[in-house]
C-alpha positions as a LaTeX table, in Angstrom:
\begin{tabular}{lrrr}
\hline
Residue & $x$ (\AA) & $y$ (\AA) & $z$ (\AA) \\
\hline
Met1 & 18.69 & 10.76 & $-1.81$ \\
Trp2 & 19.81 & 12.21 & $-5.14$ \\
Ser3 & 18.98 & 16.02 & $-6.29$ \\
Leu4 & 17.17 & 16.16 & $-9.57$ \\
Ala5 & 19.73 & 19.39 & $-10.37$ \\
Leu6 & 22.20 & 17.19 & $-10.52$ \\
Leu7 & 21.50 & 15.19 & $-13.04$ \\
Phe8 & 21.50 & 18.20 & $-16.07$ \\
Leu9 & 24.56 & 19.96 & $-16.73$ \\
Pro10 & 24.27 & 23.75 & $-17.33$ \\
Gly11 & 22.94 & 24.77 & $-21.38$ \\
Met12 & 20.68 & 21.21 & $-21.32$ \\
Thr13 & 17.37 & 22.17 & $-22.07$ \\
Leu14 & 14.56 & 20.15 & $-20.05$ \\
Pro15 & 11.49 & 18.79 & $-22.24$ \\
Asp16 & 8.61 & 20.97 & $-22.12$ \\
Ala17 & 5.53 & 19.41 & $-20.14$ \\
Pro18 & 2.51 & 17.80 & $-22.03$ \\
Asp19 & $-0.68$ & 20.11 & $-22.46$ \\
Gly20 & $-2.57$ & 20.74 & $-19.25$ \\
Phe21 & 0.29 & 19.88 & $-16.90$ \\
Ser22 & 2.67 & 22.46 & $-15.26$ \\
Ala23 & 6.27 & 21.79 & $-13.88$ \\
Gly24 & 6.54 & 22.99 & $-10.77$ \\
Ala25 & 2.69 & 23.48 & $-9.96$ \\
Ala26 & $-0.23$ & 21.51 & $-9.27$ \\
Val27 & $-3.07$ & 21.03 & $-11.49$ \\
Asp28 & $-6.40$ & 20.10 & $-11.24$ \\
Arg29 & $-8.12$ & 17.57 & $-14.02$ \\
Thr30 & $-10.73$ & 15.35 & $-14.55$ \\
Leu31 & $-11.66$ & 11.88 & $-16.09$ \\
Ala32 & $-14.36$ & 9.19 & $-16.45$ \\
Val33 & $-14.55$ & 5.93 & $-14.65$ \\
Arg34 & $-17.28$ & 3.28 & $-15.10$ \\
Glu35 & $-19.25$ & 6.71 & $-16.19$ \\
Gln36 & $-18.75$ & 8.33 & $-13.29$ \\
Glu37 & $-16.29$ & 12.02 & $-13.28$ \\
Arg38 & $-13.61$ & 11.79 & $-11.18$ \\
Ser39 & $-11.16$ & 14.46 & $-10.72$ \\
Tyr40 & $-7.28$ & 14.29 & $-8.99$ \\
Arg41 & $-5.02$ & 16.73 & $-8.37$ \\
Val42 & $-1.33$ & 16.18 & $-9.88$ \\
Tyr43 & 2.13 & 18.17 & $-9.60$ \\
Leu44 & 5.26 & 17.71 & $-11.50$ \\
Pro45 & 8.70 & 18.77 & $-10.30$ \\
Arg46 & 10.06 & 22.02 & $-10.77$ \\
Gly47 & 12.70 & 20.07 & $-13.22$ \\
Trp48 & 10.37 & 17.69 & $-14.38$ \\
Ser49 & 12.52 & 15.61 & $-17.30$ \\
Gly50 & 9.95 & 13.29 & $-18.74$ \\
Ala51 & 8.46 & 9.64 & $-16.79$ \\
Ser52 & 9.18 & 9.67 & $-13.33$ \\
Pro53 & 8.34 & 7.85 & $-10.07$ \\
Ala54 & 4.61 & 8.70 & $-8.99$ \\
Val55 & 3.34 & 9.20 & $-5.50$ \\
Phe56 & $-0.34$ & 8.76 & $-5.20$ \\
Val57 & $-1.51$ & 10.40 & $-1.91$ \\
Phe58 & $-4.74$ & 9.71 & $-0.71$ \\
His59 & $-6.58$ & 11.68 & 2.09 \\
Gly60 & $-8.70$ & 10.36 & 5.12 \\
Glu61 & $-12.38$ & 10.33 & 5.66 \\
Gly62 & $-13.76$ & 13.92 & 6.00 \\
Gly63 & $-10.71$ & 15.01 & 3.97 \\
Ser64 & $-9.84$ & 16.26 & 0.34 \\
Ala65 & $-6.96$ & 16.37 & $-2.22$ \\
Asp66 & $-6.45$ & 19.99 & $-0.96$ \\
Thr67 & $-6.02$ & 19.34 & 2.10 \\
Val68 & $-4.20$ & 16.15 & 2.56 \\
Gln69 & $-1.99$ & 17.64 & $-0.31$ \\
Lys70 & $-1.37$ & 21.14 & 2.70 \\
Tyr71 & $-0.91$ & 18.11 & 5.50 \\
Ala72 & 1.84 & 15.88 & 3.79 \\
Arg73 & 3.30 & 18.63 & 2.03 \\
Phe74 & 5.14 & 16.15 & $-0.40$ \\
Glu75 & 6.46 & 19.09 & $-3.41$ \\
Pro76 & 9.25 & 20.26 & $-1.49$ \\
Ile77 & 10.71 & 16.74 & $-1.92$ \\
Ala78 & 9.31 & 16.19 & $-5.04$ \\
Asp79 & 11.11 & 19.13 & $-6.23$ \\
Glu80 & 14.60 & 17.91 & $-5.19$ \\
Glu81 & 14.16 & 14.24 & $-5.94$ \\
Gly82 & 12.33 & 14.75 & $-9.29$ \\
Phe83 & 8.60 & 12.12 & $-8.58$ \\
Val84 & 5.55 & 13.54 & $-9.78$ \\
Val85 & 2.40 & 13.74 & $-6.97$ \\
Val86 & $-0.82$ & 12.40 & $-7.45$ \\
Tyr87 & $-3.70$ & 13.22 & $-4.90$ \\
Pro88 & $-6.97$ & 11.51 & $-6.07$ \\
Gln89 & $-10.22$ & 13.54 & $-4.79$ \\
Gly90 & $-12.26$ & 10.22 & $-2.95$ \\
Ile91 & $-16.27$ & 10.48 & $-3.47$ \\
Gly92 & $-17.93$ & 11.97 & $-0.41$ \\
Arg93 & $-14.76$ & 12.66 & 1.07 \\
Asn94 & $-13.79$ & 8.79 & 1.58 \\
Trp95 & $-13.01$ & 5.98 & 0.08 \\
Asp96 & $-13.73$ & 2.30 & $-0.40$ \\
Tyr97 & $-11.33$ & 1.08 & 1.21 \\
Ala98 & $-12.86$ & $-2.44$ & 2.17 \\
Pro99 & $-15.79$ & $-4.58$ & $-0.08$ \\
Gly100 & $-18.92$ & $-4.93$ & 1.86 \\
Ser101 & $-18.20$ & $-2.47$ & 4.66 \\
Pro102 & $-20.08$ & 0.60 & 5.40 \\
Val103 & $-18.52$ & 3.40 & 3.65 \\
Val104 & $-19.40$ & 6.44 & 4.97 \\
Arg105 & $-19.33$ & 9.75 & 3.25 \\
Ser106 & $-18.72$ & 13.35 & 5.07 \\
Arg107 & $-19.43$ & 16.77 & 4.71 \\
Gly108 & $-15.71$ & 17.39 & 6.20 \\
Phe109 & $-13.66$ & 16.36 & 8.84 \\
Gly110 & $-14.94$ & 18.02 & 11.50 \\
Ala111 & $-18.54$ & 16.46 & 11.09 \\
Leu112 & $-17.34$ & 13.49 & 11.37 \\
Tyr113 & $-17.60$ & 13.43 & 14.73 \\
Ser114 & $-21.73$ & 13.87 & 14.84 \\
Lys115 & $-24.38$ & 11.61 & 13.57 \\
Glu116 & $-25.54$ & 14.51 & 11.70 \\
Gly117 & $-22.15$ & 15.17 & 9.85 \\
Thr118 & $-21.94$ & 11.64 & 8.31 \\
Ser119 & $-24.30$ & 8.70 & 6.26 \\
Ala120 & $-23.18$ & 5.21 & 5.94 \\
Glu121 & $-23.80$ & 4.26 & 2.38 \\
Thr122 & $-23.50$ & 0.52 & 2.08 \\
Asp123 & $-25.74$ & 0.69 & $-1.09$ \\
Glu124 & $-24.15$ & 2.57 & $-3.79$ \\
Arg125 & $-20.46$ & 2.38 & $-4.29$ \\
Phe126 & $-17.80$ & 3.76 & $-6.31$ \\
Asp127 & $-14.96$ & 1.64 & $-7.62$ \\
Asp128 & $-12.12$ & 3.62 & $-6.97$ \\
Val129 & $-9.50$ & 0.73 & $-7.62$ \\
Ala130 & $-10.60$ & 1.81 & $-11.29$ \\
Leu131 & $-10.17$ & 5.27 & $-10.36$ \\
Val132 & $-6.28$ & 4.82 & $-9.92$ \\
Arg133 & $-5.98$ & 2.51 & $-12.70$ \\
Ser134 & $-7.79$ & 5.36 & $-14.75$ \\
Ile135 & $-5.49$ & 8.25 & $-13.25$ \\
Val136 & $-2.19$ & 5.78 & $-13.84$ \\
Asp137 & $-3.00$ & 4.74 & $-17.45$ \\
Glu138 & $-3.99$ & 8.62 & $-18.38$ \\
Leu139 & $-0.38$ & 9.97 & $-16.75$ \\
Ser140 & 1.59 & 7.25 & $-18.71$ \\
Asp141 & 0.24 & 7.93 & $-21.56$ \\
Arg142 & 0.67 & 11.32 & $-21.81$ \\
Gly143 & 4.86 & 10.33 & $-21.10$ \\
Val144 & 4.09 & 12.10 & $-17.14$ \\
Ile145 & 5.02 & 8.84 & $-14.83$ \\
Asp146 & 6.93 & 5.61 & $-15.16$ \\
Pro147 & 4.48 & 2.81 & $-14.80$ \\
Gly148 & 6.81 & 1.26 & $-12.95$ \\
Arg149 & 7.17 & 3.16 & $-10.68$ \\
Val150 & 3.91 & 4.04 & $-8.69$ \\
Phe151 & 3.36 & 4.29 & $-5.27$ \\
Ala152 & 0.77 & 4.48 & $-2.93$ \\
Thr153 & 0.46 & 6.69 & 0.22 \\
Gly154 & $-2.67$ & 7.79 & 2.28 \\
Ile155 & $-3.77$ & 8.45 & 6.25 \\
Ser156 & $-6.70$ & 6.64 & 8.42 \\
Ser157 & $-9.12$ & 5.48 & 5.44 \\
Gly158 & $-6.83$ & 6.89 & 2.76 \\
Ala159 & $-4.04$ & 3.94 & 3.96 \\
Met160 & $-6.68$ & 1.34 & 4.51 \\
Phe161 & $-7.30$ & 1.73 & 0.83 \\
Cys162 & $-3.21$ & 1.32 & 0.19 \\
His163 & $-3.47$ & $-1.85$ & 1.25 \\
Arg164 & $-6.86$ & $-2.72$ & $-1.02$ \\
Leu165 & $-4.46$ & $-1.35$ & $-3.65$ \\
Ala166 & $-1.88$ & $-3.90$ & $-3.13$ \\
Ala167 & $-4.48$ & $-6.95$ & $-2.56$ \\
Glu168 & $-6.11$ & $-6.04$ & $-6.14$ \\
Ala169 & $-3.94$ & $-3.78$ & $-7.94$ \\
Ser170 & $-0.19$ & $-5.16$ & $-7.36$ \\
Asp171 & 0.16 & $-4.98$ & $-11.22$ \\
Val172 & 0.27 & $-1.30$ & $-10.61$ \\
Val173 & 1.99 & $-0.67$ & $-7.16$ \\
Ala174 & 5.00 & $-1.44$ & $-6.55$ \\
Gly175 & 4.82 & $-0.01$ & $-2.86$ \\
Ile176 & 2.53 & 1.34 & $-0.32$ \\
Ala177 & 3.11 & 3.55 & 3.10 \\
Pro178 & $-0.02$ & 3.52 & 5.25 \\
Val179 & 0.21 & 6.04 & 7.52 \\
Ser180 & $-2.30$ & 5.06 & 10.94 \\
Gly181 & $-4.17$ & 2.84 & 8.63 \\
Gly182 & $-4.52$ & $-0.82$ & 9.02 \\
Met183 & $-6.11$ & $-3.94$ & 6.53 \\
Ser184 & $-9.74$ & $-4.09$ & 6.33 \\
Glu185 & $-10.78$ & $-7.68$ & 7.43 \\
Pro186 & $-12.97$ & $-7.70$ & 3.86 \\
Val187 & $-9.37$ & $-7.56$ & 2.25 \\
Ala188 & $-6.78$ & $-9.51$ & 5.14 \\
Ser189 & $-9.60$ & $-12.25$ & 4.24 \\
Arg190 & $-9.05$ & $-12.48$ & 0.92 \\
Phe191 & $-5.57$ & $-10.93$ & 0.65 \\
Asp192 & $-3.76$ & $-12.74$ & $-2.17$ \\
Pro193 & $-1.85$ & $-10.31$ & $-4.39$ \\
Lys194 & $-0.82$ & $-11.52$ & $-7.85$ \\
Phe195 & 2.67 & $-9.56$ & $-7.02$ \\
Pro196 & 5.01 & $-8.88$ & $-4.30$ \\
Val197 & 4.45 & $-5.47$ & $-3.21$ \\
Ser198 & 6.93 & $-3.08$ & $-1.00$ \\
Leu199 & 5.83 & $-2.29$ & 2.38 \\
Val200 & 6.55 & 0.68 & 5.03 \\
Ala201 & 4.21 & 1.05 & 7.40 \\
Ile202 & 3.78 & 4.11 & 10.19 \\
Ile203 & 1.70 & 2.82 & 13.39 \\
Gly204 & 1.00 & 4.46 & 16.15 \\
Asn205 & 0.64 & 2.23 & 19.29 \\
Asp206 & $-2.04$ & 4.30 & 20.91 \\
Asp207 & $-4.27$ & 4.92 & 17.61 \\
Pro208 & $-7.40$ & 5.38 & 19.13 \\
Leu209 & $-9.51$ & 4.92 & 16.00 \\
Met210 & $-7.27$ & 2.31 & 14.32 \\
Pro211 & $-7.06$ & $-0.23$ & 17.29 \\
Ala212 & $-3.08$ & $-2.00$ & 16.77 \\
Thr213 & $-4.57$ & $-5.09$ & 17.83 \\
Gly214 & $-7.79$ & $-5.25$ & 15.69 \\
Gly215 & $-11.06$ & $-4.86$ & 15.90 \\
Pro216 & $-14.25$ & $-1.84$ & 14.99 \\
Ile217 & $-12.30$ & 0.84 & 13.58 \\
Ala218 & $-13.26$ & 4.06 & 15.04 \\
Pro219 & $-15.06$ & 2.87 & 17.72 \\
Ile220 & $-14.99$ & 5.91 & 19.30 \\
Leu221 & $-17.47$ & 7.52 & 16.15 \\
Pro222 & $-20.88$ & 6.69 & 15.81 \\
Gln223 & $-21.02$ & 5.36 & 12.38 \\
Asp224 & $-20.04$ & 1.75 & 11.49 \\
Arg225 & $-16.88$ & 1.56 & 9.56 \\
Gly226 & $-16.30$ & $-2.18$ & 9.75 \\
Arg227 & $-13.54$ & $-3.68$ & 11.32 \\
Val228 & $-9.59$ & $-3.65$ & 11.34 \\
Ala229 & $-7.30$ & $-7.05$ & 11.17 \\
Pro230 & $-4.70$ & $-7.17$ & 14.10 \\
Val231 & $-1.24$ & $-5.33$ & 13.03 \\
Glu232 & 1.12 & $-7.89$ & 13.67 \\
Glu233 & $-1.74$ & $-10.03$ & 10.99 \\
Thr234 & $-1.09$ & $-7.91$ & 8.34 \\
Ile235 & 2.88 & $-7.51$ & 8.40 \\
Ala236 & 2.96 & $-11.44$ & 8.42 \\
Arg237 & 1.12 & $-11.23$ & 5.19 \\
Tyr238 & 3.43 & $-9.11$ & 3.66 \\
Leu239 & 6.37 & $-10.41$ & 4.85 \\
Glu240 & 4.40 & $-14.10$ & 3.54 \\
Leu241 & 4.02 & $-12.37$ & 0.23 \\
Asp242 & 7.62 & $-10.90$ & $-0.45$ \\
Gly243 & 9.24 & $-14.31$ & 0.62 \\
Ile244 & 10.88 & $-12.78$ & 3.78 \\
Ser245 & 12.01 & $-14.76$ & 6.42 \\
Gly246 & 14.51 & $-13.15$ & 8.59 \\
Glu247 & 14.49 & $-11.24$ & 11.71 \\
Pro248 & 14.46 & $-7.42$ & 10.83 \\
Asn249 & 17.00 & $-4.55$ & 12.38 \\
Val250 & 15.33 & $-2.82$ & 15.03 \\
Asp251 & 16.55 & 1.32 & 15.45 \\
Thr252 & 15.20 & 3.76 & 18.24 \\
Leu253 & 15.15 & 7.04 & 16.52 \\
Pro254 & 16.52 & 9.68 & 18.36 \\
Asp255 & 13.68 & 11.84 & 20.20 \\
Gly256 & 12.74 & 14.89 & 18.71 \\
Pro257 & 13.48 & 18.73 & 19.45 \\
Glu258 & 10.10 & 18.57 & 21.61 \\
Asp259 & 9.13 & 16.29 & 24.10 \\
Asp260 & 6.07 & 15.00 & 22.66 \\
Gly261 & 5.80 & 11.52 & 24.25 \\
Thr262 & 6.63 & 9.12 & 21.73 \\
Thr263 & 9.18 & 7.01 & 20.88 \\
Thr264 & 9.60 & 5.26 & 17.22 \\
Arg265 & 11.14 & 1.89 & 16.45 \\
Val266 & 12.07 & 0.99 & 12.89 \\
Tyr267 & 11.83 & $-2.59$ & 12.07 \\
Arg268 & 13.81 & $-3.04$ & 8.24 \\
Tyr269 & 13.10 & $-6.65$ & 7.34 \\
Pro270 & 15.69 & $-8.08$ & 5.15 \\
Pro271 & 15.13 & $-7.87$ & 0.90 \\
Gly272 & 11.97 & $-10.12$ & $-0.01$ \\
Glu273 & 11.57 & $-11.84$ & $-4.01$ \\
Gly274 & 13.19 & $-9.67$ & $-6.10$ \\
Gly275 & 14.40 & $-7.06$ & $-4.00$ \\
Thr276 & 11.23 & $-5.96$ & $-2.30$ \\
Leu277 & 11.06 & $-4.82$ & 0.92 \\
Val278 & 9.26 & $-4.38$ & 4.44 \\
Thr279 & 9.53 & $-1.65$ & 6.81 \\
Ile280 & 7.69 & $-0.95$ & 9.59 \\
Tyr281 & 7.94 & 2.48 & 11.98 \\
Arg282 & 6.25 & 1.03 & 15.05 \\
Ile283 & 5.33 & 4.64 & 17.69 \\
Asp284 & 4.95 & 3.82 & 21.09 \\
Gly285 & 2.90 & 7.00 & 22.23 \\
Ala286 & 1.31 & 8.07 & 18.99 \\
Gly287 & $-2.01$ & 8.34 & 17.76 \\
His288 & $-4.14$ & 8.49 & 14.41 \\
Asn289 & $-1.12$ & 10.94 & 12.85 \\
Trp290 & 1.03 & 11.62 & 10.34 \\
Pro291 & 4.45 & 12.29 & 11.63 \\
Gly292 & 6.42 & 15.47 & 11.63 \\
Arg293 & 3.09 & 17.11 & 11.13 \\
Pro294 & 0.41 & 19.01 & 13.60 \\
Leu295 & $-1.90$ & 17.50 & 15.73 \\
Asn296 & $-5.38$ & 17.34 & 12.79 \\
Tyr297 & $-7.75$ & 17.10 & 15.35 \\
His298 & $-8.02$ & 17.33 & 19.56 \\
Val299 & $-5.57$ & 15.51 & 21.00 \\
Gln300 & $-8.37$ & 13.39 & 22.91 \\
Met301 & $-9.72$ & 12.46 & 19.83 \\
Val302 & $-6.95$ & 11.71 & 17.66 \\
Gly303 & $-3.85$ & 11.11 & 20.01 \\
Lys304 & $-0.68$ & 11.99 & 20.00 \\
Ala305 & 1.61 & 13.23 & 16.98 \\
Ser306 & 5.16 & 12.01 & 16.77 \\
Gln307 & 8.27 & 14.84 & 15.72 \\
Asp308 & 10.53 & 12.42 & 16.03 \\
Phe309 & 10.93 & 12.17 & 11.88 \\
Asp310 & 9.32 & 13.68 & 8.95 \\
Gly311 & 6.94 & 11.15 & 7.75 \\
Ser312 & 6.85 & 12.33 & 4.22 \\
Val313 & 10.56 & 12.24 & 4.18 \\
Ala314 & 10.81 & 8.77 & 5.47 \\
Ile315 & 7.97 & 7.08 & 3.03 \\
Trp316 & 10.16 & 9.03 & 0.11 \\
Asp317 & 13.46 & 7.63 & 1.20 \\
Phe318 & 11.69 & 4.16 & 1.11 \\
Phe319 & 10.20 & 4.24 & $-2.31$ \\
Glu320 & 13.41 & 5.39 & $-3.59$ \\
Gln321 & 15.01 & 2.08 & $-2.88$ \\
Cys322 & 11.89 & 0.06 & $-3.53$ \\
Pro323 & 12.56 & $-1.91$ & $-7.00$ \\
Pro324 & 10.44 & $-1.02$ & $-10.51$ \\
Arg325 & 6.89 & $-2.96$ & $-10.92$ \\
Arg326 & 7.25 & $-4.73$ & $-14.18$ \\
Val327 & 4.90 & $-3.66$ & $-16.24$ \\
Val328 & 1.87 & $-6.18$ & $-17.24$ \\
Arg329 & $-1.25$ & $-3.98$ & $-18.21$ \\
\hline
\end{tabular}
């Protein structure tokens, strides 16, 4: 990892952030997408020096740009490493992660576990892929981000949406990092990206909401959310996409300071086409959580949270190594 401070000598002047943006601060912005007003939050790192890599962070069902910002805590890493963080806001606190599957809109995370708190909407849909394209265009045109180094991460339904971005917007995202979220069956059935996409996936092997073996999504919750493909099949799709055929190197991470009942194994595959990368974190004993963060709900509902590593640090370490996307738009 390199330090942004090392790139500048004393006395050098950094460029001012474009109007409407502020280095070292998060700014909320709106834009029109398909005649629908959409919103996102963007954080430029302290010492921002011009068009920078961008990490899009997608909240889970019931979450928001604000809650995932506080939960994932990318800002200190961005300040050190010099990347921009973008937190889009999903309509109804969710994402259209699977064409044709139910989209559950929510009033908040605590309401997810009752039928009164959610409503399945299959008739009204919003183009979330177009939202991402529009944000990338806006930030690129303003000189805020480097359009060749756009990455996406998210948790739960936000993670599932990352897989859809890889499938439908491989000309935009150079790599994705789904956390506790698999590839929906509709996306898997027609997964044929135009370009290779690097993947780092963080998977709790005991996730009660996102079964590693595939099947109904969140079967313990009242609403139908569609189905998720098995983890092994999803990994195989990316290996094929990226032209990777070698066996992975496998490392077991040291247990964290807390006895959290989890064990993390990291599978690092050899580079593929154009240097694309695939790395998989498989966490025995872990559930539906972001590593290195406290439980986001009752352990009986979401399972254990691993403290063996900081998920946000691991994600950026991976993205930093990924080859840039050749901009074709």
